[in-house]
N, C-alpha and C positions, 0 to 999 in steps of 0.2 A: 507769511514768511518774510524775512528781511532779505532783500536781494543783495548779493555780493557786489563789490565795485567792478567796473568794467575790466580793470587790470586782473583782478582775481578770477573773474569769469573767463577771461581769455586764457589764463594760465591753466585753469581747470579743463577747459575745452581742449587744450593741447595734450593734456594727459589722457583725456578720453580718446583722442585721435590715435594714440598709441595702441589702444585696445581694439579699435576698429579701423585698420588701415584702409584708406581710400573712401571711407564712408562719411567722414566729418569734413565738411567744406567750409573754408574760411574766406574764399574769394569775395571781395566786396560786392562785385556785380551779382554774384549768386545770392548773397545775403539780402541785397536790396530788392530782389524779386519777392521777398517775403516780408517787406517792411510795412505793408498795409493789407487790409482785407477788402472784401467787396464794397464795404461802406465808403471807403476812400476818404475817411476823415480822421482816423487815428493812425499814428505811425510809430513804429518801434522796430529798429533793426536788430535781428538776433546776433548773438556773439558768434554762433556757428549754426550750420544746417546739417542735420543728420539725415542722410538719404539712405534709409534702411530698406533692406530687402526681405525681411522676415521677422517673425516673433522673437527669435533668439537675439537678433541684433538690437531690436527695440528694448528687450529685457536688459541687455548690457548697458544701454544708454540710461535707462531709468534706474537701474540699481546704482550706477555710478553717481547719477545726479541726486538720488535720494540720500546717499551717504555723504555727499558734499554740499547739499543744500542749494542746488542749482535749479532754477525754474525751467520748466519744459512746457512747450505747447505742441500738441499734435495738430497736423494740418493736412488737408487733402486739397480741395479747390479753394479753400479760404472764403467761402460764401457768407461768412458772418458779417455783421455790420457794426459791431461795437468793440472790435479788437479782441474778440474771444480767442482767435487763433494767432495772436501776436505774443511775442515774449522778448525780453532782453537777454535771455539765456540761450538754451538749445531748442531750436525748432526742429521737430521731427516731420520730415516730408515723406508721406506714405505713397506718393503717386507711382513710385517704381514697383509697388506691389499691386499690379493691375491685371492679374489673370483671373478669368472665370475657370475655376478648377474642375468643376463637375456640375452636371445637370441630371437629376433623377426624375424622369418623366412619370414613373408610376407613383412615386411619393409626392411629387410636385414641389421640388425645391432646387435651388442653385447654390453652390458653394463659391463664394467670391472672396478674393483678397481685398484688403481694406481700400485700395486705390482704384478699384473698378468703378468707372462712371456708369450711370444707369443706362445711357444710350447704348454702350457696348453690350450690356447684359440684355437689353431689349432685342438687339440684332441677333445675338446668339440664341436666345430663347425662342425667337420667332421662327427660326429654322426648324424647330420642333413643335410648332403650333402652340407655343405657350407665351405667357407674358406675366410680369409681376402684377399682383393685384392692384397695387397703388403706385402711381407715378406722379411726381411733381411736374409742374409746367416746364421747369428747366431740367433737361436730361443731362446737362454737363456738370452735374454734381455727383459725388461718390456715394456708394452704398453705405459706407461707414459714416460719412459726414451727416447724411440725413437721418440715419438710424440713431445717431447721438443727439439729435435735436427733436425729431418726431417724424417728419416727412409726410406732408399732407398734400392731397391731390383731389381731383374731381371724382375719384372713386372711393374716397375716404368714407362717404356716407354709407357705403356697403361693406368696406373691408378695413376700416380703421386707418391708422397711420402706418408708415413703413416700419416703424419700430415695433408695432403690433405683429407684423408679418415676419419678423426675425425669429428663427427657430432655434438657432445655436450660435454662440459667439465665442471665438477664441480671442483673448485679450491679454494684455500685460498690465497689471496693476501698478500703482505708483511706487510700490516697494520693489519692482523689478521681477515679480513672479508671473509666470505664464499660467493662465487658467483657461479651461473650457467650461462654459456655463450655458444653461438652458433652463426651461421651466422645471425640469426634473433634476438637473445637476447644478449645484450651487445657485439655486433660484434667487437668493437675495442679491448676489453679485449680478446676475442676469437682469434683475429689476433695476439695479442702480447704474448699470452701464447703458442700457437703452434710455435715451433722452437724458443721459448724464452729462452731456456737454463736455466730455473729455475730462471730467473732474475726478473720476475714480480710476479709470483705466483707458488704455489706448487699444481700440479694436484692431485686430490683425487679420481676422477672417470672419465672415458672416455667412451663415446659411439662411437664405431668405426664401419665402414661399414663391411659387409660380402657380399659375392656373391655366387650364385649357381655355383658349379664346377663339371664337369664330373669326374667320379671316377678314370680315368686312364690318364697317361701322357706318351707320347713318347718323349724321350730325344735324340737329335742329337748332337754329338760332331764333329764339323767341324774344320779342322786345316788349317791355312794359313801361308805361308812363307813370306808374304809381308803385312805390316800394311795397305797400301793403298788399297789393294784388300779386306782386312778384312772390311775396312770402306765402300767400295763400296757395299758389300753385306749387311752390317749392315744398310745402307741407304735404301735398298730394304725392309728389315725387318721392319724398322720404318715407311714405307709408310702407312699413315692413311687409304688408300683405300684397304690395304691388311690386313685381319684379321687372316691370317694363324697361326701365332705363338703367343703363350700365354706369353712366357718369352724369354728374350734375355740377355746374359751376356758373359763375356770373361775374359781371363787373358793373360798376356805376360809371356812366359816361356822360359828359355834359355837352349839350348843344348851346354854344355861346349865343346870348340874346341881347348883348349890349352891356351897359354900365349902370350902376346905381350909386347914389350919394351915401357917404358914410361920414359921421361926425358933423360938426357945425362949420359953416363957412366953406368956401370953395376957392382955392387958388389954382392957377394954371398948372395942370398936370397932377394935382393933388385932390384928396377928398373924394375920389371916385374909385370904385372897385368893379371889376368885371363880374358879370353874373351869367348863369347858365340854367337851362332847363334840363334837369337830370333825367336820363333814361336808364333803364335797368335791363340789359340783355340777360337771358337765361340760356345757357348752352346745355343741351341734353343729347345723349347718344343712345342708340339701340344697336346691339350687335346682331349680325345675321350671316348666314352662309349664302353664296351665290345661288340664285334661283329661289331664294326664300325672303325676298325683299319685304320689309314691313309695310303694313297698310297705314299710311300717314294719318288718315282721318280717324282710324281707330286709336292709334298711338296717342294722338293729341286730343282725343275726345273729352277728357276730364279737365283740360286746361283752357284758360281764357286769356291769352296774351292780347296785347294791343295790336301787335303785328307778328306774323310769321315772316321773318325777314329773309331767311335763307335755309335751304335744305340741300345737303350734299352727301355723297358717299365717298368714303375713304377706306383704304386698307387699315387694318389694326395698327400696323407700324407707322403709316402716314399720320394717323390720328395721334399716336404717342409722340411723334416728332413735329406736331403741327406748329409749335411755337418757335422752332429753330430759326426760320427766316427772320422773325422779329429780333431774336437775340443777335443774329449776325448783322442785321441793319444797325442795331444799337452800337455794336463794336465798330463798324465802319464809320458811324457818325460821330464817334468820340464820346457817346453817352457813357460807355463803360468806364471811362477814366474820370468822369465827374463824381463828386460826392453823391451817394444815393443811400443814405440810411433809410430804412423802411420801418414802418410801424404796423405790425400785424397783431390782431387780437381776436379772441373767440368770445362772443357775446351771448348772454342768455337770450333765448328766443323772444321772450315777452318784452324785454326792454331794448332789443336791437333796433327796432324801427325808429324810436324816439332819438336814440343816440346817433344813428347814422344820419338822419335828417338834420339834426342839430349841426353836425360837422359839415355836411354838404352845403348847408345854407351859408357857411362862412368859408367855403373853399372855391375861389374863383377859377374859371376855366383857364388852363395854362399854368396854374400855380405849381404844378408838379414837374414842369419842365418837359423837354423832349423825351418821349418814351415813358413818361410817368402815367400811372393809371391807378384805379381804385378797385381792388379785388372784393368779391362777394361770393361766398360759397356756403351752402347749407349742409348740415351734417346731423347724424344721430349720435348720441353719447354712448349707446350700448355696443358700438363697434370697436371701442378702444378701452384697453385695460392696463396700459402701462402706468405704473404708479407716479412716475415723475413727469408725465405729460399732463399738466394742469389745464383743466377746462371747466366751465360752469356746469352745474348740475341740470336736472331736467331731462326730458326725452330728446329735445332738439336744441341745437345751438346754431349760431350764424357766425361764420368767420368773416372777417373784414380786414382790409389792409390798405394803407396809403403807401404806394410804391412810387416814390418820386426821384427826380434827378435835377440838381440845381447847380448853377455856377458857384464856385467857391465863395464868391463875395456874398452869396445869399445863404450860405450854409448856416450861420448862427440863427438867422431868422427861421429857417426851416426846422432846425433842431428845437427851437423854442415852441414852434407850432406842434411838432410831434410830441413833445413833452406834455403839452396841454391835452392833446388828443388821447395820449396814453393814460394820463391821470383820470380823464373823464370816463374812459372806457372801464377803468377799474372801479370808479364810483358807480357805474351802471352794472357792476357785477362781472365784468369781463376778466379774462386771463390772457396775459401777453404771450405771444409766441417768441421763443427766446433766441432765435437766430438774428433778430433785428436790432433796432436801436433801443437799448435797455439802459436805464439809469437808476436801477435799484441799488442804493448805496449803504444800506444798513441790514444787519441780520433780520430785523423785524420786517423789512419789506420783503425779503426772500421767504421768510416763514409765512407771511400773508399770501404770497404767490403760491407756494407749494401746498399749504395747509399743514396743520400740526403733525400729522402722522408721517406724511412723505418727507417733510423737512427733518424730523427727528431721525428717520431712516437714512437720509442723505448725509446728515452730520455724522452719524455713527459709521457709515460706510467710508466717509472721508478719513476718519481717524483710524479705521481698521486697515484700509487698503492703500491709503496714501498718507502715512503717518508723518512724513516730513513736509507735506503740503506743497509738493513741487509741481503738481499738474495744474496748468492754467491758473496760477494764483492771481487774485485781484478782481476777477469778474464776479464770482459769487462771494458775498461777505458772510463768513461763518461766525458763529457765536464764540 
């Protein structure tokens, strides 16, 4: 769509404010709070912020914007990294919609408004001995935000993505109409809203699964000095016939061992690059009730790590919140304010080892900055069935991500490296995770990502439910 001039956008926003008194905010300080996202490298100040309190208010905004050709971006915590939640038009802030409306213990679900953060849902559900089946490492993101991307975590190998665990969604489509959709009711809309990146509709309420959870978790930290051996043991953990482990995840971590020469010649301070010996921790958990502690020797009997580095017991809530101290430390250190575009991809199991070892061989220790790390997580493909969540085929896949933070003077260099890592992952058959640093700039690239069937369905959904093309324009390039 063609975006109107700033003057025209401002005039239109003033007219919208007359329809929703007190909800449309023009204060410069407020608008600048939404000028960038988690990536901290793209900037765009909205003309106005719509702080909506329900589906009817969002419907008023979208109907007006659709009729007047005004771009709109939905936003909760803004954890995207390529400007997906930025707009020069009207930004819809859903964080005022933050109530857990109901929990049904017998059916196993919670009804949440769009702005509920997962941490709050965990605390409410835990009071009833329940927990969401899948949680991301960062609990300070919203139920609607992760459901619109996928939402992957260390339990995804058993329970799929958070989008798979959505049971019912109330949403407002780009034409300003309110819908209630599920697998049985308006299933096509349901399929296009989950993992739809806010392109088709804005979620206002999500019914998401809960499960009964034993109160305690034993966490095992196993360390491998060889990625192939890590993958062999991860395959055993993924075995659908073995229900021992509740969660499985890992990282790649370097032990710095000095420098090596690159290129010809050597000038002072040049021609050398740091090198490290990469280790591969695997984090596993077993759930249990007090007095029923697991037998560690039996639990680990099928696995062959280089070291059993640590074993500890946590409550289920403590385990869910285990990463919060790290996130708080990042905020206090200023890491949060630096650019940190991330590159996450899901790789075919058979080609993952060669790809990862190729990248790690050229990734010096410290290159990702303070707080930077490399994620590694195994999963089965039969646990996820959301059409717009693209992943490789086969029985197993390996998720991998470069999660860095660099000073702004190093940003261009980092983006170039992430581009190369992204293109190589695609050449190896990988599929990108779409909250991160994405540079797909043609319809052909998007078709290749989603596949012919899902891409055709997405394009048809865009025309049907957002005919004016106002929702988050510019990110996905349509035909």
